[in-house]
N, CA, C and O atoms as a GROMACS GRO file, in nm:
protein
  364
    1UNK      N    1   0.084  -0.117   0.000
    1UNK     CA    2   0.000   0.000   0.000
    1UNK      C    3   0.089   0.124   0.000
    1UNK      O    4   0.168   0.145   0.092
    2UNK      N    5   0.076   0.204  -0.100
    2UNK     CA    6   0.159   0.321  -0.116
    2UNK      C    7   0.081   0.446  -0.076
    2UNK      O    8  -0.038   0.458  -0.105
    3UNK      N    9   0.150   0.539  -0.009
    3UNK     CA   10   0.086   0.663   0.032
    3UNK      C   11   0.095   0.771  -0.075
    3UNK      O   12   0.030   0.875  -0.064
    4UNK      N   13   0.172   0.749  -0.176
    4UNK     CA   14   0.185   0.844  -0.284
    4UNK      C   15   0.282   0.957  -0.254
    4UNK      O   16   0.281   1.060  -0.322
    5UNK      N   17   0.367   0.940  -0.152
    5UNK     CA   18   0.466   1.042  -0.117
    5UNK      C   19   0.602   0.993  -0.164
    5UNK      O   20   0.643   0.880  -0.135
    6UNK      N   21   0.670   1.077  -0.237
    6UNK     CA   22   0.802   1.040  -0.287
    6UNK      C   23   0.908   1.066  -0.180
    6UNK      O   24   0.890   1.148  -0.090
    7UNK      N   25   1.016   0.993  -0.193
    7UNK     CA   26   1.126   1.009  -0.098
    7UNK      C   27   1.189   1.147  -0.105
    7UNK      O   28   1.237   1.199  -0.004
    8UNK      N   29   1.190   1.206  -0.221
    8UNK     CA   30   1.250   1.340  -0.235
    8UNK      C   31   1.169   1.444  -0.158
    8UNK      O   32   1.227   1.538  -0.104
    9UNK      N   33   1.038   1.429  -0.152
    9UNK     CA   34   0.955   1.523  -0.077
    9UNK      C   35   0.980   1.507   0.073
    9UNK      O   36   0.991   1.606   0.145
   10UNK      N   37   0.989   1.383   0.119
   10UNK     CA   38   1.018   1.358   0.260
   10UNK      C   39   1.155   1.413   0.296
   10UNK      O   40   1.172   1.474   0.401
   11UNK      N   41   1.252   1.391   0.209
   11UNK     CA   42   1.386   1.443   0.232
   11UNK      C   43   1.386   1.596   0.236
   11UNK      O   44   1.456   1.655   0.318
   12UNK      N   45   1.308   1.659   0.149
   12UNK     CA   46   1.300   1.806   0.147
   12UNK      C   47   1.239   1.858   0.277
   12UNK      O   48   1.285   1.959   0.331
   13UNK      N   49   1.136   1.790   0.329
   13UNK     CA   50   1.077   1.831   0.456
   13UNK      C   51   1.176   1.815   0.572
   13UNK      O   52   1.184   1.902   0.659
   14UNK      N   53   1.249   1.708   0.572
   14UNK     CA   54   1.350   1.686   0.678
   14UNK      C   55   1.458   1.792   0.671
   14UNK      O   56   1.500   1.844   0.775
   15UNK      N   57   1.504   1.824   0.551
   15UNK     CA   58   1.606   1.928   0.536
   15UNK      C   59   1.552   2.065   0.578
   15UNK      O   60   1.624   2.143   0.641
   16UNK      N   61   1.428   2.094   0.545
   16UNK     CA   62   1.368   2.223   0.582
   16UNK      C   63   1.356   2.234   0.734
   16UNK      O   64   1.384   2.340   0.791
   17UNK      N   65   1.316   2.127   0.800
   17UNK     CA   66   1.308   2.128   0.946
   17UNK      C   67   1.446   2.145   1.008
   17UNK      O   68   1.462   2.216   1.107
   18UNK      N   69   1.545   2.080   0.950
   18UNK     CA   70   1.682   2.094   1.000
   18UNK      C   71   1.734   2.236   0.984
   18UNK      O   72   1.796   2.290   1.076
   19UNK      N   73   1.708   2.297   0.869
   19UNK     CA   74   1.749   2.436   0.847
   19UNK      C   75   1.675   2.532   0.939
   19UNK      O   76   1.733   2.629   0.987
   20UNK      N   77   1.547   2.506   0.963
   20UNK     CA   78   1.470   2.589   1.054
   20UNK      C   79   1.524   2.579   1.196
   20UNK      O   80   1.535   2.680   1.266
   21UNK      N   81   1.559   2.459   1.239
   21UNK     CA   82   1.620   2.440   1.370
   21UNK      C   83   1.753   2.513   1.379
   21UNK      O   84   1.781   2.579   1.479
   22UNK      N   85   1.836   2.501   1.276
   22UNK     CA   86   1.966   2.568   1.275
   22UNK      C   87   1.951   2.720   1.278
   22UNK      O   88   2.024   2.788   1.349
   23UNK      N   89   1.858   2.773   1.202
   23UNK     CA   90   1.833   2.917   1.201
   23UNK      C   91   1.786   2.965   1.338
   23UNK      O   92   1.832   3.069   1.386
   24UNK      N   93   1.697   2.892   1.401
   24UNK     CA   94   1.651   2.928   1.535
   24UNK      C   95   1.764   2.925   1.635
   24UNK      O   96   1.772   3.011   1.723
   25UNK      N   97   1.852   2.827   1.624
   25UNK     CA   98   1.966   2.817   1.715
   25UNK      C   99   2.063   2.933   1.695
   25UNK      O  100   2.115   2.989   1.792
   26UNK      N  101   2.088   2.970   1.569
   26UNK     CA  102   2.179   3.081   1.539
   26UNK      C  103   2.121   3.213   1.591
   26UNK      O  104   2.196   3.296   1.642
   27UNK      N  105   1.992   3.233   1.580
   27UNK     CA  106   1.931   3.356   1.627
   27UNK      C  107   1.918   3.360   1.779
   27UNK      O  108   1.911   3.468   1.837
   28UNK      N  109   1.914   3.245   1.845
   28UNK     CA  110   1.899   3.240   1.990
   28UNK      C  111   2.028   3.278   2.061
   28UNK      O  112   2.023   3.338   2.168
   29UNK      N  113   2.144   3.245   2.005
   29UNK     CA  114   2.273   3.273   2.069
   29UNK      C  115   2.293   3.423   2.090
   29UNK      O  116   2.331   3.461   2.201
   30UNK      N  117   2.271   3.511   1.991
   30UNK     CA  118   2.289   3.654   2.018
   30UNK      C  119   2.194   3.708   2.125
   30UNK      O  120   2.230   3.799   2.200
   31UNK      N  121   2.074   3.653   2.134
   31UNK     CA  122   1.980   3.697   2.238
   31UNK      C  123   2.036   3.660   2.375
   31UNK      O  124   2.024   3.738   2.469
   32UNK      N  125   2.095   3.542   2.386
   32UNK     CA  126   2.154   3.500   2.513
   32UNK      C  127   2.270   3.591   2.552
   32UNK      O  128   2.282   3.629   2.668
   33UNK      N  129   2.352   3.627   2.456
   33UNK     CA  130   2.466   3.716   2.483
   33UNK      C  131   2.415   3.854   2.523
   33UNK      O  132   2.468   3.915   2.616
   34UNK      N  133   2.313   3.904   2.454
   34UNK     CA  134   2.256   4.034   2.487
   34UNK      C  135   2.195   4.035   2.627
   34UNK      O  136   2.214   4.131   2.701
   35UNK      N  137   2.123   3.929   2.663
   35UNK     CA  138   2.064   3.923   2.796
   35UNK      C  139   2.171   3.916   2.905
   35UNK      O  140   2.154   3.974   3.012
   36UNK      N  141   2.280   3.845   2.879
   36UNK     CA  142   2.390   3.841   2.975
   36UNK      C  143   2.454   3.978   2.990
   36UNK      O  144   2.484   4.020   3.101
   37UNK      N  145   2.474   4.048   2.879
   37UNK     CA  146   2.529   4.184   2.883
   37UNK      C  147   2.436   4.278   2.959
   37UNK      O  148   2.482   4.359   3.039
   38UNK      N  149   2.306   4.267   2.935
   38UNK     CA  150   2.209   4.351   3.004
   38UNK      C  151   2.210   4.323   3.154
   38UNK      O  152   2.205   4.416   3.235
   39UNK      N  153   2.216   4.197   3.192
   39UNK     CA  154   2.221   4.160   3.333
   39UNK      C  155   2.348   4.215   3.398
   39UNK      O  156   2.342   4.271   3.508
   40UNK      N  157   2.464   4.200   3.332
   40UNK     CA  158   2.589   4.254   3.385
   40UNK      C  159   2.583   4.405   3.399
   40UNK      O  160   2.634   4.461   3.496
   41UNK      N  161   2.522   4.472   3.303
   41UNK     CA  162   2.510   4.618   3.308
   41UNK      C  163   2.426   4.661   3.428
   41UNK      O  164   2.464   4.754   3.500
   42UNK      N  165   2.315   4.596   3.449
   42UNK     CA  166   2.227   4.633   3.561
   42UNK      C  167   2.295   4.606   3.694
   42UNK      O  168   2.295   4.692   3.782
   43UNK      N  169   2.354   4.488   3.710
   43UNK     CA  170   2.421   4.453   3.835
   43UNK      C  171   2.541   4.545   3.858
   43UNK      O  172   2.562   4.592   3.970
   44UNK      N  173   2.619   4.571   3.755
   44UNK     CA  174   2.736   4.659   3.768
   44UNK      C  175   2.696   4.801   3.806
   44UNK      O  176   2.761   4.862   3.891
   45UNK      N  177   2.591   4.853   3.744
   45UNK     CA  178   2.544   4.988   3.777
   45UNK      C  179   2.492   4.998   3.919
   45UNK      O  180   2.522   5.095   3.989
   46UNK      N  181   2.415   4.900   3.962
   46UNK     CA  182   2.363   4.899   4.098
   46UNK      C  183   2.477   4.889   4.198
   46UNK      O  184   2.479   4.960   4.299
   47UNK      N  185   2.571   4.801   4.172
   47UNK     CA  186   2.684   4.784   4.263
   47UNK      C  187   2.771   4.909   4.267
   47UNK      O  188   2.820   4.946   4.374
   48UNK      N  189   2.791   4.974   4.155
   48UNK     CA  190   2.869   5.098   4.151
   48UNK      C  191   2.800   5.207   4.232
   48UNK      O  192   2.866   5.282   4.304
   49UNK      N  193   2.670   5.217   4.221
   49UNK     CA  194   2.594   5.315   4.298
   49UNK      C  195   2.602   5.285   4.447
   49UNK      O  196   2.628   5.375   4.528
   50UNK      N  197   2.580   5.159   4.485
   50UNK     CA  198   2.586   5.121   4.627
   50UNK      C  199   2.725   5.144   4.682
   50UNK      O  200   2.740   5.191   4.795
   51UNK      N  201   2.826   5.112   4.606
   51UNK     CA  202   2.964   5.133   4.650
   51UNK      C  203   2.992   5.280   4.674
   51UNK      O  204   3.056   5.316   4.773
   52UNK      N  205   2.944   5.366   4.586
   52UNK     CA  206   2.967   5.509   4.604
   52UNK      C  207   2.887   5.566   4.721
   52UNK      O  208   2.936   5.655   4.790
   53UNK      N  209   2.766   5.516   4.744
   53UNK     CA  210   2.685   5.568   4.855
   53UNK      C  211   2.741   5.522   4.989
   53UNK      O  212   2.766   5.604   5.077
   54UNK      N  213   2.760   5.392   5.005
   54UNK     CA  214   2.805   5.340   5.134
   54UNK      C  215   2.956   5.347   5.150
   54UNK      O  216   3.005   5.350   5.263
   55UNK      N  217   3.029   5.351   5.041
   55UNK     CA  218   3.174   5.361   5.050
   55UNK      C  219   3.222   5.499   5.090
   55UNK      O  220   3.335   5.515   5.136
   56UNK      N  221   3.135   5.599   5.074
   56UNK     CA  222   3.175   5.734   5.114
   56UNK      C  223   3.195   5.745   5.265
   56UNK      O  224   3.267   5.834   5.311
   57UNK      N  225   3.134   5.657   5.342
   57UNK     CA  226   3.151   5.658   5.488
   57UNK      C  227   3.291   5.614   5.528
   57UNK      O  228   3.343   5.659   5.630
   58UNK      N  229   3.352   5.526   5.450
   58UNK     CA  230   3.486   5.475   5.484
   58UNK      C  231   3.593   5.522   5.386
   58UNK      O  232   3.708   5.480   5.396
   59UNK      N  233   3.556   5.607   5.292
   59UNK     CA  234   3.654   5.662   5.200
   59UNK      C  235   3.681   5.578   5.077
   59UNK      O  236   3.784   5.595   5.011
   60UNK      N  237   3.591   5.487   5.045
   60UNK     CA  238   3.606   5.404   4.924
   60UNK      C  239   3.503   5.452   4.822
   60UNK      O  240   3.385   5.467   4.854
   61UNK      N  241   3.547   5.476   4.703
   61UNK     CA  242   3.455   5.519   4.599
   61UNK      C  243   3.523   5.519   4.464
   61UNK      O  244   3.645   5.526   4.454
   62UNK      N  245   3.443   5.510   4.362
   62UNK     CA  246   3.492   5.514   4.225
   62UNK      C  247   3.418   5.627   4.156
   62UNK      O  248   3.296   5.635   4.162
   63UNK      N  249   3.492   5.713   4.089
   63UNK     CA  250   3.430   5.825   4.018
   63UNK      C  251   3.336   5.771   3.910
   63UNK      O  252   3.369   5.677   3.838
   64UNK      N  253   3.221   5.830   3.902
   64UNK     CA  254   3.122   5.785   3.804
   64UNK      C  255   3.139   5.867   3.676
   64UNK      O  256   3.099   5.983   3.670
   65UNK      N  257   3.198   5.805   3.575
   65UNK     CA  258   3.217   5.867   3.444
   65UNK      C  259   3.192   5.761   3.337
   65UNK      O  260   3.170   5.645   3.370
   66UNK      N  261   3.195   5.798   3.210
   66UNK     CA  262   3.164   5.699   3.105
   66UNK      C  263   3.255   5.576   3.106
   66UNK      O  264   3.209   5.466   3.077
   67UNK      N  265   3.383   5.594   3.137
   67UNK     CA  266   3.476   5.480   3.136
   67UNK      C  267   3.439   5.380   3.246
   67UNK      O  268   3.433   5.260   3.221
   68UNK      N  269   3.416   5.430   3.368
   68UNK     CA  270   3.380   5.339   3.477
   68UNK      C  271   3.244   5.276   3.453
   68UNK      O  272   3.223   5.160   3.491
   69UNK      N  273   3.152   5.349   3.392
   69UNK     CA  274   3.021   5.292   3.361
   69UNK      C  275   3.032   5.181   3.257
   69UNK      O  276   2.964   5.079   3.268
   70UNK      N  277   3.118   5.199   3.158
   70UNK     CA  278   3.137   5.096   3.055
   70UNK      C  279   3.203   4.972   3.115
   70UNK      O  280   3.162   4.860   3.087
   71UNK      N  281   3.307   4.993   3.198
   71UNK     CA  282   3.375   4.879   3.261
   71UNK      C  283   3.278   4.804   3.352
   71UNK      O  284   3.274   4.681   3.350
   72UNK      N  285   3.200   4.878   3.432
   72UNK     CA  286   3.102   4.813   3.520
   72UNK      C  287   2.994   4.744   3.438
   72UNK      O  288   2.946   4.637   3.477
   73UNK      N  289   2.956   4.802   3.325
   73UNK     CA  290   2.853   4.741   3.241
   73UNK      C  291   2.900   4.617   3.170
   73UNK      O  292   2.826   4.519   3.160
   74UNK      N  293   3.022   4.620   3.120
   74UNK     CA  294   3.073   4.504   3.045
   74UNK      C  295   3.115   4.390   3.137
   74UNK      O  296   3.087   4.274   3.108
   75UNK      N  297   3.182   4.423   3.246
   75UNK     CA  298   3.238   4.319   3.331
   75UNK      C  299   3.156   4.289   3.455
   75UNK      O  300   3.174   4.184   3.517
   76UNK      N  301   3.066   4.379   3.493
   76UNK     CA  302   2.983   4.356   3.611
   76UNK      C  303   3.064   4.363   3.739
   76UNK      O  304   3.145   4.454   3.757
   77UNK      N  305   3.041   4.269   3.827
   77UNK     CA  306   3.107   4.266   3.958
   77UNK      C  307   3.259   4.255   3.945
   77UNK      O  308   3.329   4.326   4.016
   78UNK      N  309   3.313   4.169   3.859
   78UNK     CA  310   3.459   4.166   3.845
   78UNK      C  311   3.516   4.300   3.798
   78UNK      O  312   3.629   4.335   3.835
   79UNK      N  313   3.443   4.376   3.718
   79UNK     CA  314   3.488   4.507   3.674
   79UNK      C  315   3.497   4.605   3.790
   79UNK      O  316   3.591   4.685   3.797
   80UNK      N  317   3.400   4.601   3.880
   80UNK     CA  318   3.402   4.688   3.998
   80UNK      C  319   3.522   4.653   4.086
   80UNK      O  320   3.593   4.742   4.132
   81UNK      N  321   3.544   4.524   4.108
   81UNK     CA  322   3.658   4.481   4.189
   81UNK      C  323   3.789   4.522   4.122
   81UNK      O  324   3.882   4.567   4.190
   82UNK      N  325   3.798   4.506   3.991
   82UNK     CA  326   3.917   4.546   3.917
   82UNK      C  327   3.945   4.695   3.932
   82UNK      O  328   4.059   4.735   3.954
   83UNK      N  329   3.841   4.777   3.920
   83UNK     CA  330   3.861   4.921   3.934
   83UNK      C  331   3.902   4.959   4.076
   83UNK      O  332   3.983   5.049   4.095
   84UNK      N  333   3.847   4.890   4.176
   84UNK     CA  334   3.888   4.917   4.315
   84UNK      C  335   4.034   4.880   4.336
   84UNK      O  336   4.108   4.953   4.401
   85UNK      N  337   4.075   4.765   4.282
   85UNK     CA  338   4.215   4.724   4.296
   85UNK      C  339   4.309   4.820   4.224
   85UNK      O  340   4.414   4.855   4.277
   86UNK      N  341   4.272   4.862   4.105
   86UNK     CA  342   4.356   4.958   4.031
   86UNK      C  343   4.365   5.092   4.105
   86UNK      O  344   4.472   5.153   4.109
   87UNK      N  345   4.255   5.136   4.162
   87UNK     CA  346   4.258   5.262   4.236
   87UNK      C  347   4.347   5.247   4.359
   87UNK      O  348   4.423   5.338   4.391
   88UNK      N  349   4.338   5.134   4.428
   88UNK     CA  350   4.419   5.111   4.547
   88UNK      C  351   4.568   5.101   4.511
   88UNK      O  352   4.652   5.154   4.584
   89UNK      N  353   4.600   5.035   4.402
   89UNK     CA  354   4.740   5.018   4.362
   89UNK      C  355   4.798   5.150   4.311
   89UNK      O  356   4.911   5.185   4.346
   90UNK      N  357   4.724   5.223   4.229
   90UNK     CA  358   4.776   5.346   4.169
   90UNK      C  359   4.776   5.465   4.265
   90UNK      O  360   4.859   5.555   4.250
   91UNK      N  361   4.688   5.468   4.360
   91UNK     CA  362   4.683   5.580   4.454
   91UNK      C  363   4.732   5.531   4.584
   91UNK      O  364   4.738   5.607   4.680
   0.00000   0.00000   0.00000
């Protein structure tokens, strides 16, 4: 009993599903990277603000300018720690 479907049509459907899966996977990776960058930016900004507010009581602080904002945004918590260490070593 034949269904009337050729093997080339089945193969074309399988290839189309595979390409659709691959395209979805390729588009999902940049979204993941963007969300990680956004999360690091938010955490870095909040931590930089908290450090400047509460650090002023003990004399610890980082000047808020575009460079420190970019470092805090890109690196997050490790960026804040790096800037504190650099400030301590250089000053």
